[in-house]
N, C-alpha and C positions, 0 to 999 in steps of 0.2 A: 446536497450530499447526504447520504442515507448509511445506515448500518455499521458504520466503523466506530468502534468504540475503544479507545486507548485507556490506559489507566495510569494515574499518576501517584507515586508512593507519598504518603502524606508525612513520612518521617524525612527522606532526603530529597524528594521533587523528582527522582528519576522516573521518565516516562516509558511506559512497556506497551508495545501493540506486537501481539496479541496478550492477553493477559497472562500472567503465571501466578503460582500460589504465594509465592514470596516475591520480595523486590529483588530482581537481580543485582542491584547495587549493594543494598545494606541487609537484604534478609528478613526486613520487616513484613507485616500481612496488611496493613492497613491502607487502602488504596481511595481515590477520588476517580470516577468516571469522567473522562473528558472525550470531546470530538475534535477532528482536525478543523483548524480554522485557516483561512486566508488561502493564498496560492500555494501551491507546492513547487518545491525546487528539486531538479532532478540531481540526485546524489550520485549514483552509479546506475549502470544498466547492462544487459547482455541481450544478445541476439540468440534465439534457440532454433535450430534447423531441425532437430530430430526430437519431435513430439511424440506424446504417447500415442498408441492406437486409438483411432477415432477421432483424432484432429488431425484435419488434413492440411492446414496451414503451414506453413514454412516460412522462417524468418519473424516470427512472433518476439516483440521486443518486451521484455519484462524490465522493471526498474524499480528502484528504491528511491522514494521521495521524501522531503522534510517539509511539514507544513510550517506556517509561521509560528505556530505555538509549541513547535518542537516535536510533534507527532511524526514518527517515521513509519512509512507503511510500503508494502510491495504492491505493484499493480501493473496493469498492462498498458504499454506507451503506445498511444495512436498518433503518432508523427512520424513522418518520413525520414527526416534526418535528425535523430535526438543527439542533443548537445549537455554534456556535464553543465550544471548550473542554470539551465533553461527552468524558466517559469512555466508552469503547467496548471490547467483547471481539472479539478477532480469531479467524477461523477460515478455512479452506481448503475452498472448495466449487465447484461448477459455478456459474458467474457468467452463462453463456450457452451457448447451442448454435448451432454452425456447422456446415452440412453434415451435420447428424445426429449429431454428435459433441459431448459436453459439453467446453467450455473451464472450466478451473478457475482461480481467483483469489482474491484477498484479499477476505474479506466481513467487515464489521464491523457488529456489533449491540450493543444496550445492554447496559452492564456489569451 
């Protein structure tokens, strides 16, 4: 996996992704950079049928996953029949094309 960096508050241990200026839990400003580890568990998902102009795909599945070390992130779910609690493998790949350029993001497929 590549390019996802979450931040763990050195004061209370709260994990944030993406980063914020202050901890969302205790308002401190001291963080440690961490990366997702292990398999991702699907926490929730939605199926988007009305996407912005330029994306001709319908039924795109977006989901929030939680990694084994507590990092939570939003990504593109690449499974036909997603189920809450299923284990997924994470990758970093193009998730759409905007103006002829690939946009990379978190993609999740069956473990």
